C-alpha positions as CSV (number, residue, x, y, z in Angstrom):
1,X,4.7,23.0,-10.4
2,X,7.4,25.2,-8.9
3,X,6.9,28.6,-7.6
4,X,9.3,31.1,-6.1
5,X,12.7,29.8,-4.9
6,X,12.1,26.4,-6.4
7,X,9.2,25.5,-4.0
8,X,6.3,23.4,-5.2
9,X,3.0,25.2,-5.4
10,X,0.9,22.0,-4.8
11,X,2.5,21.0,-1.5
12,X,3.6,22.7,1.7
13,X,6.0,21.8,4.4
14,X,4.7,21.7,8.0
15,X,6.5,20.8,11.2
16,X,5.6,17.5,12.8
17,X,3.6,18.0,16.0
18,X,5.3,14.9,17.5
19,X,8.9,15.3,16.4
20,X,10.6,18.6,15.8
21,X,13.2,16.9,13.6
22,X,10.5,15.9,11.1
23,X,8.8,17.9,8.4
24,X,5.5,16.8,6.9
25,X,4.8,17.4,3.3
26,X,1.1,18.1,2.8
27,X,-0.9,18.6,-0.4
28,X,-2.4,22.0,-1.0
29,X,-5.5,21.9,-3.1
30,X,-5.9,19.5,-6.0
31,X,-2.9,18.9,-8.2
32,X,-3.2,20.3,-11.7
33,X,-4.1,17.6,-14.2
34,X,-5.2,15.1,-11.6
35,X,-8.6,14.5,-13.2
36,X,-7.0,14.1,-16.7
37,X,-4.4,11.7,-15.4
38,X,-6.9,9.6,-13.5
39,X,-9.6,9.5,-16.2
40,X,-8.4,6.3,-17.9
41,X,-8.2,4.4,-14.6
42,X,-11.6,5.7,-13.6
43,X,-13.0,4.6,-16.9
44,X,-11.6,1.1,-16.6
45,X,-12.8,0.7,-13.0
46,X,-16.2,1.8,-14.0
47,X,-16.3,-0.8,-16.7
48,X,-15.2,-3.5,-14.3
49,X,-17.8,-2.5,-11.6
50,X,-20.5,-2.6,-14.3
51,X,-20.2,-6.4,-14.4
52,X,-21.3,-6.8,-10.7
53,X,-24.8,-7.0,-9.4
54,X,-26.0,-4.4,-6.9
55,X,-25.7,-7.0,-4.1
56,X,-22.1,-7.8,-5.1
57,X,-21.3,-4.1,-5.3
58,X,-22.7,-3.6,-1.7
59,X,-20.3,-6.3,-0.5
60,X,-17.3,-4.9,-2.3
61,X,-18.0,-1.3,-1.1
62,X,-18.5,-2.6,2.5
63,X,-15.2,-4.4,2.3
64,X,-13.3,-1.3,0.9
65,X,-14.8,1.0,3.6
66,X,-13.9,-1.4,6.4
67,X,-10.5,-2.2,5.0
68,X,-9.8,1.6,4.7
69,X,-10.7,2.1,8.3
70,X,-8.5,-0.9,9.3
71,X,-5.5,0.6,7.4
72,X,-6.1,4.0,9.0
73,X,-6.2,2.5,12.5
74,X,-3.0,0.6,11.8
75,X,-1.3,3.8,10.6
76,X,-2.3,5.6,13.8
77,X,-1.0,2.7,15.9
78,X,2.3,3.0,14.0
79,X,2.5,6.7,14.6
80,X,1.7,6.5,18.3
81,X,4.1,3.6,18.8
82,X,6.9,5.8,17.6
83,X,6.2,8.4,20.3
84,X,6.4,6.1,23.3
Protein backbone atom coordinates (compact mmCIF):
# COMPACT_ATOMS: atom_id res chain seq x y z
CA UNK A 1 0.00 0.00 0.00
CA UNK A 2 1.18 3.50 -0.68
CA UNK A 3 0.93 6.41 1.69
CA UNK A 4 1.85 10.06 1.36
CA UNK A 5 4.22 11.03 -1.44
CA UNK A 6 4.07 7.56 -3.04
CA UNK A 7 5.84 5.86 -0.10
CA UNK A 8 4.87 2.34 0.87
CA UNK A 9 3.30 1.96 4.31
CA UNK A 10 4.53 -1.61 4.87
CA UNK A 11 8.25 -0.89 4.45
CA UNK A 12 10.67 1.77 5.56
CA UNK A 13 14.04 2.89 4.31
CA UNK A 14 16.98 2.93 6.71
CA UNK A 15 20.61 3.84 6.12
CA UNK A 16 23.06 0.96 6.09
CA UNK A 17 25.27 1.02 9.19
CA UNK A 18 28.20 -0.32 7.13
CA UNK A 19 27.96 1.69 3.92
CA UNK A 20 26.53 5.19 3.71
CA UNK A 21 25.79 4.68 0.00
CA UNK A 22 23.32 1.89 0.73
CA UNK A 23 19.74 2.04 1.89
CA UNK A 24 18.12 -0.96 3.57
CA UNK A 25 14.42 -1.57 2.97
CA UNK A 26 12.88 -3.07 6.11
CA UNK A 27 9.38 -4.45 6.65
CA UNK A 28 7.16 -2.52 9.04
CA UNK A 29 4.64 -4.76 10.74
CA UNK A 30 2.87 -7.54 8.92
CA UNK A 31 1.86 -6.89 5.30
CA UNK A 32 -1.88 -6.66 4.78
CA UNK A 33 -3.32 -9.85 3.35
CA UNK A 34 -0.30 -12.00 4.19
CA UNK A 35 -2.29 -14.62 6.09
CA UNK A 36 -4.85 -14.86 3.30
CA UNK A 37 -2.12 -15.17 0.65
CA UNK A 38 -0.23 -17.83 2.60
CA UNK A 39 -3.27 -19.90 3.64
CA UNK A 40 -3.26 -22.25 0.62
CA UNK A 41 0.45 -23.00 1.00
CA UNK A 42 0.09 -23.55 4.74
CA UNK A 43 -2.82 -25.93 4.09
CA UNK A 44 -0.82 -27.96 1.57
CA UNK A 45 2.27 -28.10 3.79
CA UNK A 46 0.13 -29.21 6.73
CA UNK A 47 -1.31 -32.01 4.60
CA UNK A 48 2.16 -33.04 3.48
CA UNK A 49 3.55 -33.10 7.04
CA UNK A 50 0.58 -35.17 8.25
CA UNK A 51 2.03 -38.14 6.32
CA UNK A 52 5.19 -38.25 8.47
CA UNK A 53 5.66 -40.03 11.79
CA UNK A 54 6.61 -37.98 14.85
CA UNK A 55 10.16 -39.33 14.57
CA UNK A 56 10.41 -38.29 10.93
CA UNK A 57 9.03 -34.85 11.76
CA UNK A 58 11.67 -34.47 14.48
CA UNK A 59 14.41 -35.15 11.91
CA UNK A 60 12.87 -32.76 9.39
CA UNK A 61 12.46 -29.94 11.91
CA UNK A 62 15.99 -30.48 13.22
CA UNK A 63 17.30 -30.22 9.67
CA UNK A 64 15.31 -27.06 8.91
CA UNK A 65 16.48 -25.38 12.12
CA UNK A 66 20.11 -26.27 11.51
CA UNK A 67 19.96 -25.34 7.82
CA UNK A 68 18.41 -21.99 8.72
CA UNK A 69 21.25 -21.31 11.15
CA UNK A 70 23.80 -22.29 8.48
CA UNK A 71 22.23 -19.94 5.91
CA UNK A 72 22.15 -17.09 8.43
CA UNK A 73 25.82 -17.64 9.27
CA UNK A 74 26.68 -17.64 5.56
CA UNK A 75 24.79 -14.38 5.05
CA UNK A 76 26.70 -12.79 7.93
CA UNK A 77 29.99 -13.99 6.44
CA UNK A 78 29.05 -12.42 3.11
CA UNK A 79 28.09 -9.16 4.80
CA UNK A 80 31.30 -8.90 6.80
CA UNK A 81 33.44 -9.96 3.83
CA UNK A 82 32.21 -6.90 1.96
CA UNK A 83 33.39 -4.54 4.72
CA UNK A 84 37.02 -5.70 4.83
